[in-house]
C-alpha positions in Angstrom: -12.5 -25.4 -10.3 -13.5 -21.4 -11.6 -13.1 -20.6 -8.4 -9.6 -18.3 -7.5 -7.5 -19.1 -4.5 -5.9 -16.3 -3.3 -2.8 -16.4 -1.2 -1.0 -13.8 0.6 2.4 -13.8 1.4 3.2 -10.2 2.2 4.8 -11.5 6.1 7.2 -13.2 4.5 8.2 -12.4 0.7 6.7 -8.7 1.4 9.5 -8.4 4.4 11.8 -9.5 2.2 11.7 -5.8 0.5 14.5 -3.2 1.3 14.1 -1.0 4.4 10.5 -3.0 5.3 10.5 -4.8 8.6 7.5 -6.0 10.7 7.3 -6.7 14.1 4.8 -9.4 16.1 2.5 -6.6 16.5 3.1 -5.4 12.9 2.4 -9.1 11.5 -0.9 -9.8 13.6 -2.1 -6.5 12.4 -2.0 -7.2 8.9 -3.0 -10.6 9.4 -6.2 -9.7 10.5 -6.8 -7.3 8.1 -5.7 -9.7 5.3 -8.4 -12.2 6.5 -10.9 -9.4 6.7 -10.9 -8.7 2.7 -11.5 -12.4 2.5 -8.2 -14.3 1.1 -8.3 -17.9 1.4 -4.4 -18.2 2.7 -1.9 -15.8 4.8 1.4 -16.8 4.7 2.8 -16.4 8.0 6.9 -16.7 7.3 9.4 -18.8 6.9 8.7 -20.8 10.2 12.6 -22.2 11.4 14.4 -18.8 10.4 13.7 -16.4 13.7 12.1 -17.3 17.3 9.5 -14.4 16.0 8.4 -16.1 13.5 7.4 -19.2 15.8 5.9 -16.7 18.2 4.3 -14.9 15.3 2.1 -18.6 14.6 1.2 -19.6 18.6 -0.5 -15.7 18.5 -1.9 -15.6 15.0 -3.8 -19.5 16.3 -5.6 -17.0 19.1 -6.9 -14.8 16.3 -10.2 -17.0 15.0 -9.5 -15.8 12.1 -13.4 -16.1 9.4 -11.8 -16.5 6.4 -8.3 -17.4 6.2 -6.2 -20.8 6.8 -3.0 -19.7 8.4 0.6 -20.9 6.1 3.5 -22.1 7.4 6.5 -21.6 5.1 9.7 -24.3 4.4 12.2 -25.7 2.8 11.9 -29.5 2.1 14.7 -31.6 3.8 17.8 -31.3 3.7 20.1 -34.0 1.5 21.8 -35.4 4.2 19.5 -35.1 6.9 16.1 -37.6 7.1 12.3 -36.1 7.3 12.0 -37.5 10.9 15.1 -35.3 11.9 14.3 -32.1 9.5 14.3 -29.1 11.6 12.4 -27.0 8.5 9.7 -29.3 8.1 9.6 -30.7 11.8 9.5 -27.0 12.7 6.7 -26.1 10.3 4.2 -29.2 12.2 5.0 -27.8 15.4 3.5 -23.9 13.8 0.1 -26.3 13.4 -1.1 -24.5 11.2 -4.0 -25.6 8.6 -2.1 -25.6 5.7 2.0 -25.7 4.6 3.8 -24.3 2.5 7.4 -26.5 1.2 9.5 -24.7 -1.4 11.3 -27.4 -3.6 14.0 -26.7 -6.3 12.5 -27.7 -10.2 15.7 -26.3 -11.8 18.7 -28.8 -12.5 20.8 -26.1 -12.0 20.2 -25.0 -8.9 19.4 -28.5 -7.7 23.3 -29.5 -8.5 25.2 -26.5 -8.0 22.8 -24.8 -4.7 21.3 -28.2 -3.0 24.7 -30.1 -4.6 23.0 -33.5 -4.8 21.8 -36.0 -8.1 18.8 -34.8 -9.9 17.2 -38.5 -9.0 17.8 -37.8 -5.7 16.1 -34.3 -5.3 12.9 -36.4 -6.8 13.0 -38.1 -3.6 13.9 -35.2 -1.3 10.6 -33.3 -2.6 8.6 -36.3 -2.5 9.3 -37.0 1.3 9.4 -33.9 2.0 5.3 -33.8 0.9 4.3 -36.9 2.7 5.6 -36.5 5.5 3.6 -33.0 6.2 0.6 -35.0 4.7 1.1 -37.9 7.1 0.5 -35.4 9.8 -2.8 -34.3 8.2 -1.3 -30.5 6.6 -2.2 -29.1 3.7 0.2 -29.1 1.6 0.9 -27.1 -0.9 4.0 -27.3 -2.8 6.5 -23.9 -4.4 8.4 -25.1 -7.4 11.2 -22.4 -6.7 12.3 -21.5 -10.2 10.1 -23.4 -12.5 10.1 -22.0 -15.7 13.9 -20.6 -15.6 14.2 -24.8 -15.0 11.5 -25.7 -17.8 13.4 -23.5 -20.3 16.5 -25.3 -19.3 15.5 -28.8 -19.4 11.8 -28.9 -19.3 11.3 -33.3 -18.5 13.5 -33.0 -15.3 11.0 -29.3 -14.1 8.2 -31.6 -15.0 9.3 -35.1 -13.0 10.2 -32.8 -9.9 6.2 -31.9 -10.5 5.4 -35.3 -10.7 7.0 -36.0 -7.5 5.6 -33.8 -5.8 2.2 -34.6 -6.9 1.8 -38.4 -6.7 3.1 -38.1 -3.1 0.0 -35.9 -2.3 0.3 -32.7 -2.8 -2.8 -30.3 -2.4 -1.6 -27.8 -4.9 1.5 -27.6 -7.2 2.8 -23.6 -7.6 4.8 -22.6 -10.3 7.3 -20.2 -9.4 8.1 -17.3 -11.6 11.5 -16.6 -8.7 13.8 -14.2 -11.2 11.3 -12.4 -12.6 12.4 -12.9 -16.3 9.4 -14.3 -18.2 7.0 -12.7 -20.1 3.1 -13.2 -20.2 3.7 -15.4 -23.5 5.7 -17.2 -22.1 4.0 -17.7 -17.9 1.2 -18.5 -20.5 2.2 -21.5 -23.1 4.3 -22.9 -20.0 1.4 -22.7 -17.7 -0.6 -24.2 -20.0 1.5 -27.1 -20.7 1.5 -28.2 -17.3 -2.5 -27.2 -16.4 -3.1 -29.9 -19.3 -0.7 -32.5 -17.8 -2.0 -32.0 -14.2 -5.6 -31.6 -14.7 -6.3 -32.8 -11.7 -5.0 -31.0 -9.1 -4.8 -27.0 -8.5 -1.9 -25.6 -10.0 -0.5 -21.8 -9.1 1.2 -19.3 -9.7 4.0 -17.0 -8.3 5.6 -14.2 -9.8 8.3 -11.6 -9.6 8.9 -8.3 -10.9 11.6 -7.8 -12.6 10.4 -7.4 -15.4 7.3 -5.3 -14.3 5.5 -7.9 -15.7 4.4 -10.0 -12.5 0.3 -8.8 -12.3 0.4 -9.2 -16.2 2.1 -13.2 -16.1 -0.1 -13.6 -13.3 -3.4 -13.2 -15.0 -1.5 -15.0 -17.7 -0.8 -18.2 -15.9 -4.7 -18.2 -14.1 -5.7 -18.0 -18.4 -3.9 -20.7 -19.2 -5.4 -22.3 -16.5 -4.3 -21.7 -12.9 -6.4 -21.1 -10.0 -4.3 -20.7 -7.1 -2.3 -16.7 -7.1 -0.1 -16.3 -4.8 1.3 -11.8 -4.5 1.8 -9.6 -1.6 -0.3 -6.4 -0.8 1.1 -3.7 -2.5 3.8 -5.7 -4.5 5.9 -5.6 -1.8 8.9 -8.3 -2.0 12.7 -9.0 -2.5 14.4 -6.7 -5.4 11.7 -5.0 -7.8 8.9 -6.9 -5.6 6.1 -9.3 -5.9 2.7 -9.6 -8.0 0.2 -6.9 -6.5 -2.8 -8.5 -4.8 -4.3 -4.0 -5.2 -4.3 -5.3 -8.8 -4.8 -9.1 -9.3 -7.6 -9.0 -7.4 -9.7 -6.5 -8.9 -8.6 -7.5 -12.7 -9.7 -10.9 -11.7 -12.6 -9.8 -10.8 -13.7 -6.7 -13.3 -11.4 -7.8 -16.5 -11.3 -11.5 -16.3 -15.0 -11.9 -15.2 -13.4 -14.6 -12.7 -14.5 -15.1 -9.0 -12.3 -14.2 -6.6 -13.1 -12.4 -4.0 -17.1 -10.7 -2.7 -17.5 -7.7 -4.5 -18.4 -5.9 -1.0 -14.8 -7.1 0.0 -13.3 -5.5 -2.6 -14.7 -2.0 -2.4 -12.1 -2.9 1.3 -9.3 -3.0 -1.0 -7.9 1.0 -0.6 -8.1 0.6 2.7 -6.4 -2.5 3.1 -3.7 -1.2 0.8 -3.3 1.4 3.1 -3.2 -0.2 6.3 -0.8 -2.4 5.1 1.9 1.1 4.0 1.0 2.5 7.2 1.7 0.0 9.2 5.1 -0.9 7.6 5.6 3.0 7.7 5.9 3.2 3.9 5.1 5.7 2.2 2.1 4.6 -0.3 2.7 4.3 -3.9 0.6 7.3 -5.2 0.0 6.6 -8.6 -0.2 3.0 -7.6 -3.2 0.8 -10.6 -6.6 0.9 -8.7 -5.5 1.6 -5.4 -3.7 4.5 -5.6 -4.6 8.5 -4.4 -3.5 9.2 -8.4 -5.5 6.2 -9.9 -7.9 8.2 -10.2 -7.1 11.6 -10.0 -8.2 14.0 -13.2 -5.3 17.5 -14.0 -6.2 18.1 -17.6 -9.3 20.9 -18.0 -10.3 18.7 -20.9 -10.1 15.3 -19.9 -12.3 16.7 -16.3 -14.9 18.3 -19.0 -15.4 15.0 -20.6 -15.7 13.3 -17.1 -18.5 15.0 -15.7 -20.1 14.4 -19.1 -19.4 10.7 -19.3 -17.2 9.2 -15.9 -16.3 6.1 -18.9 -14.4 9.3 -20.6 -11.2 8.5 -18.2 -11.9 6.0 -15.9 -12.0 2.4 -16.8 -13.7 1.4 -13.8 -15.9 3.4 -11.3 -13.4 3.6 -8.2 -15.8 3.1 -5.9 -15.4 -0.8 -6.3 -12.0 -1.0 -5.2 -12.8 1.3 -2.3 -10.8 5.0 -4.1 -12.3 8.3 -5.1 -12.7 10.4 -7.5 -10.2 12.9 -7.4 -10.0 16.3 -9.8 -6.8 18.1 -9.6 -6.7 22.1 -9.1 -4.0 23.4 -11.5 -2.5 26.0 -13.6 -3.9 23.3 -15.8 -7.0 23.4 -15.0 -10.1 25.2 -16.6 -13.0 26.2 -15.4 -14.3 22.5 -16.2 -11.8 21.1 -13.7 -13.6 24.4 -10.9 -16.9 22.9 -11.9 -15.9 19.1 -10.8 -14.9 20.7 -7.7 -17.4 22.5 -7.0 -20.0 20.0 -7.9 -18.5 17.4 -5.7 -19.0 19.7 -2.6 -22.7 20.0 -3.3 -22.1 23.8 -4.9 -25.1 24.9 -7.5 -23.4 25.4 -10.8 -21.9 29.2 -10.9 -20.0 30.3 -13.7 -19.8 33.3 -12.4 -18.8 32.1 -9.2 -16.0 29.0 -10.9 -14.8 32.3 -13.1 -13.9 34.3 -10.2 -12.6 31.0 -8.3 -10.1 30.2 -11.4 -9.1 33.4 -11.6 -7.7 33.9 -8.1 -5.8 30.0 -8.4 -4.2 31.0 -11.3 -3.2 34.5 -9.3 -1.9 32.5 -6.3 -0.5 29.5 -8.7 1.9 32.6 -10.2 2.6 33.7 -6.6 3.7 30.1 -5.9 0.9 28.6 -4.7 0.2 25.1 -5.3 -3.2 23.6 -4.4 -3.0 20.2 -6.4 -1.6 18.7 -2.7 -3.7 20.6 -1.0 -7.5 20.4 -1.4 -8.3 21.6 2.1 -7.0 24.7 1.5 -8.2 25.1 -2.1 -12.0 24.4 -0.3 -11.6 27.1 2.0 -10.2 29.3 -0.7 -13.3 29.0 -2.0 -15.4 29.3 1.0 -13.2 32.6 1.1 -14.5 33.7 -2.5 -18.2 33.2 -1.6 -18.0 34.7 1.9 -19.0 31.4 4.0 -16.0 31.5 5.1 -16.2 31.4 9.2 -12.6 31.8 11.2 -12.7 30.0 14.4 -10.0 32.4 15.6 -7.9 35.6 14.8 -4.0 36.1 15.2 -2.8 38.7 17.0 0.7 37.9 16.8 3.5 35.0 16.9 6.3 34.8 17.8 9.3 32.3 17.7 13.0 32.0 18.9 16.0 29.4 18.6 18.7 29.1 21.2 22.0 27.7 20.6 23.1 27.3 24.3 27.0 26.4 25.5 26.1 22.9 26.1 25.7 22.5 22.6 21.7 22.0 23.0 18.9 23.7 21.0 16.0 25.1 22.5 12.8 26.3 20.1 10.0 28.1 22.0 7.2 29.6 19.9 4.6 32.3 21.6 1.2 32.3 19.7 -1.6 35.1 21.0 -4.5 34.5 19.0 -8.3 35.6 20.1 -10.9 32.8 20.2 -14.3 35.1 20.4 -14.3 37.5 23.2 -11.2 35.5 24.9 -7.6 35.7 24.5 -5.0 33.1 24.4 -1.8 34.1 24.8 0.5 30.2 25.3 3.8 28.9 24.4 5.0 25.7 23.4 8.0 23.6 22.6 9.4 21.8 19.8 12.3 20.2 17.4 12.6 23.1 15.2 10.3 26.2 14.6 7.6 24.8 12.9 6.8 21.9 15.5 6.9 24.8 18.1 4.3 26.5 16.4 2.0 23.7 16.5 2.4 22.8 19.8 1.9 26.6 20.8 -1.6 26.9 18.0 -3.3 22.9 19.8 -2.2 24.4 23.2 -3.9 27.8 22.8 -6.8 26.0 20.8 -7.5 22.6 22.3 -9.8 24.6 25.6 -12.1 25.6 22.9 -12.0 23.4 20.4 -10.8 19.5 22.0 -11.3 17.7 18.7 -8.1 19.4 17.6 -6.0 16.9 19.4 -7.4 14.1 16.9 -5.5 16.0 14.5 -1.6 14.8 13.3 0.7 16.2 10.7 2.6 13.1 9.2 4.0 15.6 6.1 6.2 18.1 5.5 7.5 19.5 2.5 9.4 22.6 1.5 10.4 23.8 -1.9 12.2 26.6 -3.4 9.7 29.0 -5.2 12.2 31.2 -7.0 15.6 30.0 -6.5 17.3 33.1 -8.2 16.3 35.2 -5.6 19.3 32.6 -3.3 18.1 33.7 0.3 15.3 35.6 -0.7 13.4 33.6 -2.3 10.2 32.5 -1.8 9.2 28.8 -0.2 5.9 26.6 -0.2 5.4 24.9 2.0 2.8 21.6 1.8 1.5 20.0 5.0 -0.2 17.0 5.7 -2.4 15.8 7.9 -5.2 13.6 9.5 -7.9 12.4 11.6 -9.1 9.2 12.7 -11.4 9.8 9.4 -9.1 11.9 6.5 -6.5 12.9 5.0 -5.9 16.1 4.0 -3.3 18.6 2.3 -2.4 22.5 3.5 0.3 25.3 1.7 2.1 28.0 3.0 4.0 30.5 0.4 5.7 33.2 2.3 10.0 34.6 1.3 10.0 33.2 5.7 9.5 29.5 5.9 8.1 30.8 9.1 5.2 32.2 7.8 4.7 29.7 5.0 4.6 27.2 7.6 2.3 29.0 9.8 -0.1 29.7 7.0 -0.2 26.1 6.0 -0.3 25.1 9.4 -4.1 27.7 10.2 -5.2 25.9 7.3 -5.1 22.5 8.5 -6.7 23.7 11.8 -8.8 25.8 10.1 -10.2 22.6 7.4 -10.5 20.1 10.2 -12.7 22.6 12.2 -14.6 23.2 9.1 -15.1 19.6 8.6 -16.1 18.9 12.1 -18.9 21.7 12.5 -20.8 20.6 9.4 
């Protein structure tokens, strides 16, 4: 019983988050990703809700998953229907999954006011529904909805529901903290009571994050004896979200010493987190524990100086354990230690004079409005320029941008770029949805014959900020561009009173960084 069963509900509970919608292809891609991570169960969706969910189960059966069981989700039978005629139960069986998760009411208020039946009738409904699935050879997980709220108001009845499900053959009973209103000590005490009474069956936990305690509540339940944990990748879920498996998994492994996943699989956790964000077209949460880009990012000079002497000073675990990486942020708060740490990471021998020169230049540029925190690629290029190792891949002769508003209402933007690559001159025109998009198109078009890998670069974020707003329309602007190829992500920066020039600087740095990276 020391092994913790991990149950993912990203494809069902996670999809109930505001702004989240997965296509069938998205769900299948995420399922493959979760199976590779090594999870025990993947909840595919509410089987009876729509045709897409049913289609998912049919397609998921063809995935040849190596680690996870797909679980169909549904309700106990309706109060006015027998199990043999119940749509939810029979749709779950039609999915032909190895496991099924059945949600039943344990809060007496919900039974009488939502289901509209007597407390005894609900016990019969839960028992018959579990028995029906078990009779058809399906591993049955009973999700005791609103268990903690129900237990607080009527503990005897909440426990009776668990007894009914367990006696009917449920393979696991999962205590659901559905409203997310409990604190860890409450979850611990109630879960402990359940585990003491149901020592011969797996007890699970399913929490929501309405008090920002979903992860802590899940860990408290495990400490009390729960050995089945439900959650979602990145904590996606309705309202404030579900328990975040990206935090729960490393906490179980590295903080509690429990067997949850193979340590080598945990090293892929950051990639899994980013994969789900990307598939869902969602912005990553930078400061998410363990897997966020900022989870191991260090900015203060004193912190970086201490880290160079011992990584334990400002990191509770090594980032590599979860597949993340240490980052040193260059800013006006940086001291020589931060610059030296960046140089060490780049495998450049320690040179105090060089570090001082770089730091001075960084501070000068930041005074002009540059910012290198989110522009690591521009910083790397700056270091090369100061060291004298920078070799440009092309030289700009000129660029020109025109924006037309035509009589028919159409907007037309064209950018002309003339540059020199070696002894050859390229003069091309690119069209785009705006001046930056047109410049990007023209720049790529002028370079693709010389450097085909330029086609691997995708600009996926573009931010503009006014640096000195009091200057009005003559204010300086800072442009931050994030780019990616198939292997990495990088940021670049440009600053000018002219937004197009600032964008050009950031675009050129992005392309130069890619070409420098490929040439190494």
